MDAnalysis code that builds the backbone (N, CA, C; Angstrom):
import MDAnalysis as mda
import numpy as np

u = mda.Universe.empty(192, n_residues=64, atom_resindex=np.repeat(np.arange(64), 3), trajectory=True)
u.add_TopologyAttr("name", ["N", "CA", "C"] * 64)
u.add_TopologyAttr("resid", np.arange(1, 65))
u.add_TopologyAttr("resname", ["MET", "GLN", "PHE", "ILE", "VAL", "PHE", "THR", "LEU", "LEU", "SER", "LEU", "LYS", "ALA", "ARG", "PHE", "GLU", "ASN", "LEU", "LYS", "GLU", "ARG", "GLU", "ARG", "GLY", "ALA", "ALA", "GLY", "VAL", "GLU", "TYR", "GLY", "LEU", "LEU", "VAL", "ALA", "LEU", "ILE", "ALA", "ALA", "VAL", "ILE", "VAL", "ALA", "THR", "VAL", "ALA", "LEU", "LEU", "GLY", "ASP", "GLU", "ILE", "GLN", "ALA", "ALA", "PHE", "GLN", "THR", "VAL", "LEU", "ASP", "GLU", "LEU", "SER"])
u.atoms.positions = np.array([
    [22.432, -36.571, -19.098],
    [21.408, -35.707, -19.648],
    [20.239, -35.569, -18.679],
    [19.847, -36.669, -18.048],
    [18.730, -36.614, -17.101],
    [19.074, -35.734, -15.910],
    [20.335, -35.741, -15.513],
    [20.757, -34.921, -14.386],
    [20.571, -33.442, -14.705],
    [20.888, -33.027, -15.926],
    [20.746, -31.628, -16.329],
    [19.273, -31.234, -16.335],
    [18.423, -32.101, -16.876],
    [16.989, -31.818, -16.907],
    [16.443, -31.715, -15.485],
    [16.849, -32.642, -14.628],
    [16.405, -32.612, -13.235],
    [16.857, -31.330, -12.551],
    [18.093, -30.928, -12.779],
    [18.629, -29.707, -12.178],
    [17.863, -28.477, -12.669],
    [17.591, -28.422, -13.960],
    [16.842, -27.285, -14.504],
    [15.425, -27.225, -13.932],
    [14.770, -28.369, -13.818],
    [13.427, -28.389, -13.245],
    [13.446, -27.976, -11.772],
    [14.481, -28.400, -11.072],
    [14.619, -28.020, -9.663],
    [14.827, -26.514, -9.533],
    [15.664, -25.944, -10.378],
    [15.884, -24.490, -10.349],
    [14.613, -23.727, -10.701],
    [13.867, -24.246, -11.672],
    [12.616, -23.604, -12.053],
    [11.642, -23.586, -10.876],
    [11.554, -24.682, -10.155],
    [10.666, -24.756, -8.990],
    [11.106, -23.770, -7.916],
    [12.398, -23.642, -7.722],
    [12.891, -22.689, -6.713],
    [12.572, -21.250, -7.101],
    [12.755, -20.898, -8.366],
    [12.446, -19.543, -8.813],
    [10.954, -19.244, -8.691],
    [10.122, -20.202, -9.007],
    [8.680, -20.000, -8.857],
    [8.316, -19.806, -7.394],
    [8.973, -20.543, -6.508],
    [8.735, -20.389, -5.072],
    [9.157, -18.998, -4.611],
    [10.293, -18.518, -5.099],
    [10.739, -17.169, -4.740],
    [9.769, -16.113, -5.260],
    [9.253, -16.332, -6.459],
    [8.316, -15.373, -7.040],
    [7.046, -15.288, -6.194],
    [6.576, -16.411, -5.699],
    [5.387, -16.419, -4.850],
    [5.657, -15.702, -3.537],
    [6.853, -15.888, -2.976],
    [7.192, -15.201, -1.729],
    [7.251, -13.695, -1.943],
    [7.797, -13.266, -3.082],
    [7.862, -11.832, -3.369],
    [6.464, -11.249, -3.513],
    [5.550, -12.002, -4.081],
    [4.191, -11.525, -4.257],
    [3.559, -11.244, -2.888],
    [3.788, -12.127, -1.935],
    [3.262, -11.931, -0.589],
    [3.898, -10.736, 0.090],
    [5.198, -10.564, -0.107],
    [5.898, -9.431, 0.480],
    [5.391, -8.126, -0.121],
    [5.108, -8.129, -1.396],
    [4.601, -6.927, -2.040],
    [3.234, -6.557, -1.462],
    [2.416, -7.557, -1.174],
    [1.114, -7.293, -0.561],
    [1.260, -6.655, 0.802],
    [2.218, -7.141, 1.575],
    [2.465, -6.553, 2.896],
    [2.956, -5.121, 2.744],
    [3.829, -4.890, 1.785],
    [4.342, -3.539, 1.564],
    [3.221, -2.592, 1.155],
    [2.333, -3.042, 0.276],
    [1.205, -2.193, -0.108],
    [0.289, -1.930, 1.074],
    [0.087, -2.923, 1.912],
    [-0.735, -2.730, 3.104],
    [-0.134, -1.699, 4.038],
    [1.179, -1.770, 4.239],
    [1.849, -0.769, 5.078],
    [1.762, 0.623, 4.466],
    [1.882, 0.702, 3.163],
    [1.784, 1.994, 2.484],
    [0.396, 2.594, 2.642],
    [-0.637, 1.788, 2.490],
    [-2.014, 2.265, 2.669],
    [-2.229, 2.712, 4.107],
    [-1.695, 1.961, 5.074],
    [-1.836, 2.342, 6.475],
    [-1.131, 3.667, 6.755],
    [0.032, 3.872, 6.166],
    [0.753, 5.130, 6.345],
    [-0.017, 6.299, 5.747],
    [-0.568, 6.115, 4.568],
    [-1.356, 7.180, 3.937],
    [-2.580, 7.505, 4.780],
    [-3.246, 6.479, 5.299],
    [-4.415, 6.709, 6.153],
    [-4.021, 7.470, 7.416],
    [-2.875, 7.125, 8.003],
    [-2.423, 7.812, 9.209],
    [-2.129, 9.283, 8.924],
    [-1.551, 9.568, 7.774],
    [-1.267, 10.964, 7.404],
    [-2.566, 11.733, 7.204],
    [-3.550, 11.111, 6.575],
    [-4.841, 11.776, 6.365],
    [-5.514, 12.069, 7.698],
    [-5.516, 11.095, 8.602],
    [-6.138, 11.290, 9.913],
    [-5.424, 12.396, 10.677],
    [-4.094, 12.407, 10.652],
    [-3.334, 13.441, 11.357],
    [-3.602, 14.822, 10.769],
    [-3.699, 14.912, 9.452],
    [-3.965, 16.195, 8.800],
    [-5.342, 16.715, 9.164],
    [-6.322, 15.844, 9.137],
    [-7.683, 16.260, 9.495],
    [-7.742, 16.660, 10.967],
    [-7.037, 15.937, 11.823],
    [-7.032, 16.269, 13.244],
    [-6.385, 17.630, 13.490],
    [-5.299, 17.917, 12.771],
    [-4.600, 19.188, 12.975],
    [-5.321, 20.367, 12.331],
    [-5.897, 20.154, 11.166],
    [-6.511, 21.250, 10.425],
    [-8.031, 21.218, 10.442],
    [-8.610, 20.346, 11.244],
    [-10.060, 20.167, 11.240],
    [-10.837, 21.437, 11.507],
    [-10.427, 22.209, 12.522],
    [-11.144, 23.448, 12.851],
    [-11.030, 24.473, 11.733],
    [-9.846, 24.574, 11.129],
    [-9.651, 25.535, 10.039],
    [-10.465, 25.133, 8.803],
    [-10.515, 23.848, 8.517],
    [-11.300, 23.374, 7.375],
    [-12.780, 23.623, 7.616],
    [-13.242, 23.356, 8.833],
    [-14.643, 23.579, 9.159],
    [-14.984, 25.066, 9.057],
    [-14.097, 25.931, 9.514],
    [-14.327, 27.379, 9.420],
    [-14.388, 27.816, 7.959],
    [-13.544, 27.253, 7.123],
    [-13.553, 27.612, 5.702],
    [-14.863, 27.191, 5.048],
    [-15.328, 25.977, 5.345],
    [-16.604, 25.539, 4.786],
    [-17.761, 26.366, 5.318],
    [-17.694, 26.738, 6.570],
    [-18.759, 27.568, 7.148],
    [-18.791, 28.933, 6.478],
    [-17.631, 29.496, 6.183],
    [-17.572, 30.774, 5.481],
    [-18.216, 30.659, 4.113],
    [-17.931, 29.594, 3.414],
    [-18.526, 29.384, 2.076],
    [-20.035, 29.240, 2.206],
    [-20.511, 28.470, 3.201],
    [-21.951, 28.313, 3.399],
    [-22.621, 29.628, 3.752],
    [-21.968, 30.449, 4.575],
    [-22.545, 31.749, 4.944],
    [-22.639, 32.669, 3.733],
    [-21.637, 32.612, 2.863],
    [-21.656, 33.460, 1.658],
    [-22.707, 33.003, 0.663],
    [-23.017, 31.712, 0.631],
    [-24.020, 31.201, -0.306],
    [-25.440, 31.524, 0.167],
    [-25.611, 31.678, 1.447],
    [-26.971, 31.909, 1.982],
    [-27.457, 33.306, 1.742],
])
């Protein structure tokens, strides 16, 4: 009986350890996702920056 209890406690400890490792991996994945989104935003602004600025300038000229 003690062997079964020991085995169950050992398995529980292993599963908790795996859960903690997954939590860290999820954090890394979210960090990579945020970095990718930031890179897309920077690239979009770099490519369309002049057109966006011209559009805002047109709106400002019409308001004046």
